[in-house]
Backbone as a printed PyTorch tensor [residue, N CA C, xyz], in Angstrom:
tensor([[[  28.7440,    2.4030, -122.4920],
         [  28.9980,    3.3760, -121.4190],
         [  29.4030,    2.6390, -120.1510]],

        [[  30.5060,    3.0480, -119.5200],
         [  30.9170,    2.4220, -118.2560],
         [  29.8140,    2.5350, -117.2110]],

        [[  29.6910,    1.5060, -116.4010],
         [  28.6140,    1.4690, -115.4120],
         [  28.7120,    2.6110, -114.4160]],

        [[  29.9410,    3.0080, -114.0350],
         [  30.0480,    4.0650, -113.0300],
         [  29.5190,    5.3910, -113.5630]],

        [[  29.6240,    5.6060, -114.8660],
         [  29.0630,    6.8300, -115.4370],
         [  27.5470,    6.8020, -115.3860]],

        [[  26.9730,    5.6310, -115.6650],
         [  25.5200,    5.4910, -115.5990],
         [  25.0390,    5.6940, -114.1660]],

        [[  25.8100,    5.1730, -113.2080],
         [  25.4640,    5.3180, -111.7910],
         [  25.4810,    6.7880, -111.3760]],

        [[  26.5170,    7.5130, -111.8210],
         [  26.5970,    8.9450, -111.5150],
         [  25.4100,    9.6860, -112.1230]],

        [[  25.0220,    9.2800, -113.3330],
         [  23.8930,    9.9220, -114.0040],
         [  22.6010,    9.7110, -113.2230]],

        [[  22.3890,    8.4750, -112.7560],
         [  21.1880,    8.1780, -111.9740],
         [  21.1940,    8.9730, -110.6750]],

        [[  22.3540,    9.0450, -110.0140],
         [  22.4460,    9.8180, -108.7780],
         [  22.1410,   11.2860, -109.0420]],

        [[  22.6020,   11.7890, -110.1850],
         [  22.3760,   13.1980, -110.5010],
         [  20.8900,   13.4850, -110.6800]],

        [[  20.1450,   12.5040, -111.1900],
         [  18.7050,   12.6890, -111.3600],
         [  17.9860,   12.7030, -110.0180]],

        [[  18.5230,   11.9840, -109.0410],
         [  17.8630,   11.8700, -107.7390],
         [  18.3650,   12.9120, -106.7530]],

        [[  19.5460,   13.4920, -107.0360],
         [  20.1670,   14.4090, -106.0960],
         [  19.4980,   15.7740, -106.0700]],

        [[  19.9480,   16.6050, -105.1370],
         [  19.4290,   17.9720, -105.1010],
         [  20.1070,   18.8020, -106.1830]],

        [[  19.6930,   20.0420, -106.3280],
         [  20.1270,   20.8400, -107.4700],
         [  21.6370,   21.0570, -107.4870]],

        [[  22.2110,   21.3530, -106.3180],
         [  23.6480,   21.6120, -106.2670],
         [  24.4330,   20.3470, -106.5900]],

        [[  24.0180,   19.2160, -106.0260],
         [  24.6980,   17.9520, -106.3080],
         [  24.5270,   17.5700, -107.7680]],

        [[  23.3390,   17.8240, -108.3010],
         [  23.0800,   17.4900, -109.6970],
         [  24.0040,   18.3010, -110.6080]],

        [[  24.1910,   19.5660, -110.2940],
         [  25.0750,   20.4000, -111.1070],
         [  26.5050,   19.8780, -111.0650]],

        [[  26.9710,   19.5570, -109.8510],
         [  28.3420,   19.0690, -109.6960],
         [  28.5290,   17.7330, -110.3960]],

        [[  27.5860,   16.8260, -110.2130],
         [  27.7160,   15.4920, -110.7960],
         [  27.6120,   15.5420, -112.3150]],

        [[  26.7440,   16.4240, -112.8290],
         [  26.6250,   16.5640, -114.2750],
         [  27.9210,   17.1140, -114.8610]],

        [[  28.5430,   18.0560, -114.1410],
         [  29.8110,   18.6230, -114.5910],
         [  30.8880,   17.5450, -114.6520]],

        [[  30.9700,   16.7290, -113.6010],
         [  31.9600,   15.6510, -113.5530],
         [  31.6790,   14.6240, -114.6420]],

        [[  30.4150,   14.2720, -114.8010],
         [  30.0410,   13.2720, -115.7970],
         [  30.3760,   13.7680, -117.2070]],

        [[  30.1260,   15.0540, -117.4710],
         [  30.4080,   15.6110, -118.7900],
         [  31.8950,   15.5330, -119.1000]],

        [[  32.7310,   15.8400, -118.0910],
         [  34.1780,   15.7490, -118.2940],
         [  34.5890,   14.3150, -118.5760]],

        [[  34.0100,   13.3730, -117.8480],
         [  34.3640,   11.9680, -118.0370],
         [  33.8900,   11.4670, -119.3900]],

        [[  32.7020,   11.9160, -119.8120],
         [  32.1860,   11.4980, -121.1150],
         [  33.0610,   12.0360, -122.2410]],

        [[  33.5170,   13.2890, -122.1130],
         [  34.3880,   13.8610, -123.1340],
         [  35.6750,   13.0570, -123.2390]],

        [[  36.2320,   12.6800, -122.0770],
         [  37.4540,   11.8880, -122.0570],
         [  37.1880,   10.5020, -122.6420]],

        [[  36.0040,    9.9570, -122.3650],
         [  35.6510,    8.6140, -122.8340],
         [  35.5160,    8.5870, -124.3540]],

        [[  34.8540,    9.5860, -124.9030],
         [  34.6540,    9.6200, -126.3500],
         [  35.9310,   10.0190, -127.0910]],

        [[  36.8130,   10.7490, -126.3990],
         [  38.0450,   11.2010, -127.0280],
         [  38.9980,   10.0340, -127.2600]],

        [[  39.0370,    9.1020, -126.3300],
         [  39.9760,    7.9840, -126.4080],
         [  39.4830,    6.8760, -127.3270]]])
């Protein structure tokens, strides 16, 4: 897993609910793209 994805995941755990939702959404899109390629 790329480090920036792990960093976003950690931030999402520490962030508030709205930020966590947004970051999880972004991370999910990036993970889908990562596994697709």
